[in-house]
C-alpha positions in Angstrom: -0.3 0.1 0.0 2.9 2.1 0.4 5.2 1.7 -2.3 1.4 2.0 -4.6 1.2 5.8 -2.2 4.8 6.6 -3.1 5.0 5.7 -7.2 1.3 7.7 -7.2 2.8 10.9 -5.7 6.0 10.7 -7.7 3.7 10.2 -11.2 2.2 13.3 -9.8 4.8 15.0 -8.9 6.1 14.7 -12.4 2.5 15.2 -14.1 3.2 18.1 -12.2 6.5 19.3 -13.0 6.0 18.7 -16.1 2.9 21.2 -16.5 5.1 23.7 -14.2 7.8 23.6 -16.6 6.6 25.4 -19.6 4.2 27.4 -17.0 6.1 30.3 -16.8 4.8 31.6 -20.4 1.3 31.7 -19.0 2.1 34.3 -16.0 0.5 37.6 -17.0 3.8 40.0 -17.0 3.5 43.0 -14.8 2.9 46.4 -15.6 3.9 49.8 -14.2 1.8 52.4 -16.2 4.5 55.2 -15.3 2.3 58.3 -18.0 -0.2 59.4 -17.2 1.8 60.0 -13.8 -0.8 58.4 -10.6 0.9 61.8 -8.6 -0.2 64.3 -11.6 3.0 65.7 -11.4 5.1 67.1 -14.2 7.1 70.5 -15.7 9.6 71.3 -17.9 13.2 72.7 -17.4 14.8 74.8 -20.0 17.7 77.0 -20.3 17.0 80.7 -21.4 16.8 81.6 -25.3 18.4 85.1 -26.6 15.2 87.3 -25.1 14.8 86.1 -21.8 12.1 83.4 -22.1 12.3 79.4 -21.6 13.4 77.3 -24.3 10.8 74.8 -23.3 6.9 75.9 -22.9 3.6 73.3 -22.6 1.2 73.0 -26.0 -1.1 71.4 -23.5 -0.1 70.4 -20.5 -3.2 68.0 -19.8 -2.0 65.7 -22.9 1.8 66.1 -21.5 2.4 68.3 -25.2 5.0 70.4 -24.9 7.4 73.0 -27.6 11.3 72.9 -27.3 12.8 76.6 -29.6 16.3 75.8 -30.3 18.0 78.8 -32.1 20.9 79.6 -34.2 24.2 80.4 -32.0 22.9 79.6 -28.1 25.8 78.2 -27.9 26.6 74.6 -25.8 24.7 74.3 -22.8 21.2 74.2 -23.9 18.6 72.2 -22.5 15.3 71.6 -23.0 13.2 68.7 -20.8 10.4 67.2 -19.9 10.4 66.0 -16.5 7.8 63.7 -14.1 8.0 63.4 -10.5 7.3 60.3 -9.3 7.1 61.1 -5.6 6.6 63.4 -3.4 9.3 62.6 -1.4 13.0 64.1 -2.4 15.3 60.8 -1.3 12.1 57.7 -1.7 11.1 57.6 -5.3 9.9 53.8 -6.9 12.0 50.7 -7.6 12.1 50.1 -11.7 15.2 47.4 -10.9 12.3 44.6 -11.1 11.4 45.4 -14.9 12.3 44.2 -17.7 12.0 46.4 -20.4 9.6 49.8 -21.1 7.2 50.3 -23.7 7.4 54.2 -25.0 5.5 56.2 -27.5 6.2 59.7 -27.9 4.7 61.6 -31.1 7.4 64.4 -32.5 7.4 67.2 -35.1 10.9 68.5 -35.9 14.2 68.5 -37.3 15.5 66.1 -34.8 17.5 63.2 -35.4 17.2 61.5 -31.7 15.1 62.3 -28.0 16.8 61.3 -25.1 15.3 59.1 -22.8 16.4 59.5 -18.9 15.5 58.5 -15.4 16.8 59.9 -12.1 18.1 57.8 -9.3 18.0 58.5 -5.9 21.2 57.2 -3.8 22.6 58.8 -0.8 26.4 57.5 -1.5 26.3 59.6 -4.3 23.6 61.9 -4.4 22.2 64.7 -1.3 19.6 66.9 -0.8 21.6 70.2 -1.7 22.2 69.0 -5.2 19.3 68.2 -7.6 21.4 66.9 -10.2 23.6 64.6 -8.2 21.0 62.0 -8.5 21.8 59.5 -11.0 21.5 60.7 -14.9 20.8 57.1 -16.3 19.9 57.8 -20.1 19.2 56.2 -23.6 18.9 58.1 -27.2 16.2 57.5 -29.3 16.4 58.6 -32.7 14.3 59.3 -35.0 13.3 56.1 -36.4 12.2 55.2 -33.5 9.8 58.0 -33.1 6.0 58.5 -33.6 5.7 54.9 -33.1 5.8 52.2 -30.3 8.7 51.2 -28.8 10.3 49.0 -26.5 13.4 49.6 -24.8 14.8 46.9 -22.5 15.9 48.1 -19.3 19.4 47.1 -19.4 20.2 49.5 -22.6 20.5 52.1 -19.9 23.4 53.8 -19.2 25.0 56.8 -16.5 25.8 59.9 -19.2 28.9 60.4 -19.6 29.5 63.8 -18.1 27.6 62.7 -15.0 30.0 60.2 -14.4 32.9 62.2 -14.7 31.6 65.5 -12.9 30.7 63.2 -9.4 33.6 61.3 -10.1 32.5 58.2 -10.0 34.3 54.9 -10.6 34.0 52.2 -12.8 32.0 50.4 -10.6 29.3 52.3 -11.0 29.4 53.0 -14.8 25.8 50.7 -14.6 22.6 51.9 -14.7 20.7 52.5 -11.4 17.3 52.5 -11.0 16.1 51.0 -7.9 14.9 54.7 -6.2 14.0 56.8 -9.3 12.8 60.5 -8.2 11.8 61.3 -11.8 11.9 60.6 -15.6 11.2 62.0 -18.8 13.0 63.4 -22.0 14.7 66.2 -22.9 17.4 67.6 -25.7 20.6 68.6 -25.6 23.3 70.3 -27.5 24.4 69.3 -31.4 20.1 70.4 -32.1 19.0 71.8 -35.1 17.3 75.3 -35.4 13.6 75.7 -35.0 10.5 74.4 -32.8 10.8 71.0 -31.4 7.3 69.6 -30.7 7.0 66.6 -28.1 3.8 64.8 -27.0 4.6 62.6 -24.2 1.0 59.4 -24.8 2.7 56.7 -23.4 6.0 55.1 -20.7 4.8 51.8 -19.5 7.4 49.7 -17.5 6.9 45.7 -18.2 8.8 42.8 -16.7 8.0 39.5 -14.6 6.7 38.6 -11.5 8.9 35.7 -11.2 12.0 35.6 -14.2 12.4 32.7 -15.7 15.8 31.4 -14.1 13.8 31.9 -10.6 11.0 29.9 -11.8 12.9 26.5 -12.9 15.2 27.0 -10.0 12.0 27.2 -7.9 11.0 23.5 -9.6 14.4 22.4 -8.9 14.4 23.2 -5.4 10.9 21.2 -4.8 12.7 18.1 -6.6 15.4 18.5 -4.2 13.2 19.1 -0.7 11.2 16.1 -2.2 14.4 14.0 -2.3 15.2 16.1 1.2 12.0 14.6 2.7 11.7 11.5 1.5 15.7 10.5 2.7 15.0 11.6 6.1 11.4 10.0 6.3 13.5 6.5 5.3 15.7 7.3 7.8 13.3 8.2 10.6 11.9 5.0 9.8 14.6 3.1 9.9 15.7 3.9 13.2 11.8 3.7 14.6 12.2 0.0 13.1 15.6 -1.1 15.1 14.9 1.0 18.2 11.0 -0.2 18.0 9.3 -0.9 21.5 12.0 -1.3 23.8 13.9 2.8 23.7 10.0 5.1 22.8 8.3 3.0 26.0 11.1 3.5 28.3 12.0 7.1 26.5 8.7 8.1 27.6 7.8 6.5 30.7 11.2 8.7 32.1 10.1 11.6 30.8 6.4 11.7 30.7 6.7 15.1 33.3 9.1 16.9 30.6 7.2 16.3 27.6 4.3 17.5 28.8 6.3 20.6 30.0 7.5 21.0 26.9 4.9 20.7 24.6 3.1 23.2 26.4 5.6 25.8 26.0 5.8 24.3 22.0 1.8 24.7 21.7 2.2 28.3 23.3 5.2 29.1 21.0 2.9 27.9 17.7 0.0 30.2 18.6 1.4 32.7 21.0 3.2 36.4 19.3 5.7 36.6 21.3 6.3 40.2 20.3 2.4 41.5 21.8 2.1 38.1 23.3 -1.5 37.9 21.6 -2.4 34.5 19.6 -0.4 34.5 16.0 -2.1 33.4 12.5 -1.7 30.2 14.1 -3.3 30.6 17.3 -6.0 32.4 15.3 -6.4 29.4 13.0 -7.3 26.9 16.4 -9.6 29.7 17.7 -11.3 30.0 14.5 -11.8 25.7 14.2 -12.8 26.0 17.7 -15.7 28.4 17.4 -17.0 27.0 13.7 -17.0 23.3 15.4 -19.0 24.7 18.6 -22.9 25.0 19.1 -25.2 26.7 21.1 -28.1 26.1 23.5 -30.1 25.0 20.4 -27.5 23.5 18.5 -27.1 26.3 15.6 -23.3 27.1 15.3 -22.0 30.3 17.0 -22.0 33.0 15.2 -19.2 36.0 15.3 -18.4 38.7 14.8 -14.6 40.2 13.8 -12.6 43.6 14.0 -9.8 43.8 12.2 -7.4 47.0 13.5 -5.0 48.7 11.6 -2.6 51.5 13.5 -2.6 54.3 11.3 0.5 55.3 9.2 2.5 53.0 11.4 5.4 52.9 9.2 6.4 56.3 9.6 7.0 55.8 13.7 9.9 52.5 12.2 11.2 55.2 9.6 11.6 58.0 11.4 12.6 56.7 15.4 13.8 53.3 14.5 12.0 49.6 14.8 12.7 49.4 18.6 10.1 52.4 18.9 8.0 50.3 16.9 7.8 47.2 18.7 7.1 49.3 22.5 4.4 50.9 20.2 2.5 47.7 19.0 3.0 46.0 22.4 1.4 49.2 24.1 -1.5 49.3 21.2 -2.1 45.2 22.2 -2.4 45.9 25.9 -4.6 48.9 25.3 -7.1 46.2 23.4 -6.9 43.5 25.4 -7.9 46.2 28.4 -10.6 47.3 26.2 -12.5 43.7 25.0 -14.4 41.3 26.9 -13.3 38.5 28.7 -14.5 36.3 26.0 -12.9 37.8 23.4 -9.9 36.4 21.3 -6.8 39.1 20.5 -4.7 38.2 17.6 -1.9 39.8 16.0 -2.7 39.4 12.3 0.4 40.5 10.6 2.7 44.0 10.5 0.6 47.0 12.4 -2.9 44.5 12.2 -4.9 42.9 15.0 -7.8 40.6 14.0 -10.5 40.7 17.3 -12.9 37.8 17.3 -16.0 38.5 19.4 -18.4 35.0 19.7 -22.3 35.0 20.0 -21.3 39.0 18.8 -23.7 41.1 16.1 -22.2 44.4 14.5 -23.6 46.9 16.4 -22.4 45.4 20.1 -18.8 45.0 18.6 -19.2 48.5 17.0 -19.9 49.7 20.1 -16.1 47.8 21.2 -14.2 48.8 17.9 -15.4 52.7 19.1 -14.1 52.3 22.7 -11.0 50.7 21.3 -10.3 53.3 18.8 -10.6 55.8 21.7 -8.6 54.5 24.7 -5.5 54.4 21.5 -6.7 57.7 20.8 -6.6 59.2 23.9 -3.5 56.9 25.2 0.2 57.6 25.7 2.9 56.3 24.4 6.9 57.0 23.9 6.0 58.9 27.4 9.9 60.3 26.5 9.0 61.6 23.7 5.5 61.1 22.7 3.7 59.7 20.2 -0.1 59.7 18.9 -0.7 56.7 18.0 -4.7 56.3 16.2 -5.5 52.9 14.5 -8.4 52.2 11.8 -11.0 49.5 12.0 -13.0 47.7 10.0 -16.1 45.5 11.5 -18.7 43.4 10.1 -20.6 39.9 11.5 -21.0 36.2 10.2 -23.4 36.0 7.3 -25.5 32.7 7.8 -22.9 29.4 6.7 -20.2 32.3 5.4 -16.6 30.7 5.8 -14.5 32.5 7.6 -12.4 33.7 5.0 -15.0 35.5 3.3 -16.3 37.3 6.7 -12.8 38.5 7.0 -12.2 39.8 3.0 -15.7 41.8 4.0 -14.2 43.1 7.5 -10.8 44.3 5.2 -12.8 45.9 2.7 -14.5 48.0 5.7 -10.7 48.7 6.8 -9.6 49.5 3.7 -12.9 52.2 3.3 -11.8 53.7 6.9 -8.4 54.4 5.7 -9.9 56.2 2.4 -12.4 58.0 5.0 -9.1 59.5 6.6 -8.0 56.9 9.3 -8.9 57.0 12.6 -12.5 55.9 12.5 -14.7 52.3 12.6 -16.4 51.5 9.3 -18.9 48.6 9.3 -19.6 46.0 6.2 -21.5 46.7 4.0 
């Protein structure tokens, strides 16, 4: 029977591998449409013309349509560019290193033979807030033949501009493009221009890449086989060892260490169900609680109903960023204590992940759950965090009651949506599920 099970498992693994090998091509590509920019921030930057007016101006800003004027005799230091700001921060940009290529579509009218595309990357090793030009200038030249149609550019084709490498005395190790913290990107005209009007419309900038590379995909398949072989080998060794020792060793050891095993079992049970930081239940513990609730019945023999409250500390990332992770841990511990003090003895509190907590309330309707959530919200808002350097902490709440025969995952999904709506309403509020 065991041999039949092993052969069946092996056959299933082989079939799964044969399906997985070409399966990478079925995974949809990840896409990031940079234009139009979600922040809506873009601007033109240019040198002045002879009369003092800027060389670049908008023809239709809503369509990202602009004109760069180049006059005879402007000299060497001409510059006219379209800049799209990807983030309001001056140091924290977006990571584009996980993408493979960018699809660009520009409509152009004028006598230029080329347009440059650039991406500015901030890195504290060489970038400073005092010098905007210190962000690495990664660029590629788009020839005239690629204008007025969609063009695909591999991100490995971008290189730092030579003038930037020379100006900031960069070592040869930095002569590769960095795009893991891009603050802004755009298109520009520089020296060696043809006189006239150069009209550009930026229609599309779309970054495309794989969610998982082919190399990692096939490596994962190989790792699964290696893991399976290790598990199989370890299991065979375990069975042989059990067979060789059998009754005498096992029974004798269990009788001598019965008390010790009970103690260790209790420790392991607690470690497996309790979050070590907040001393609330972890996800595994929450699963155990929900299994008990869904298996229980009331006095009429009907399944127990329950309500859920999902709590998310507002803007918690700022605490870690500004105060450090130790302060963040203390805030989480204090928040857990406050929540525990303001719920009922029959309720369960668990850390759902990060700065999220889940309150499970058996035999509770959503209105009563709403009242308790509001009580917890006020307690958090009024509590004193970090007394030596006080912090104001608030939280957003999603509240919902289980519907008839509804699975826990479905109830949680509705509650999570209510929490999302609480965030949209400005945070520090309680929202019921629809």
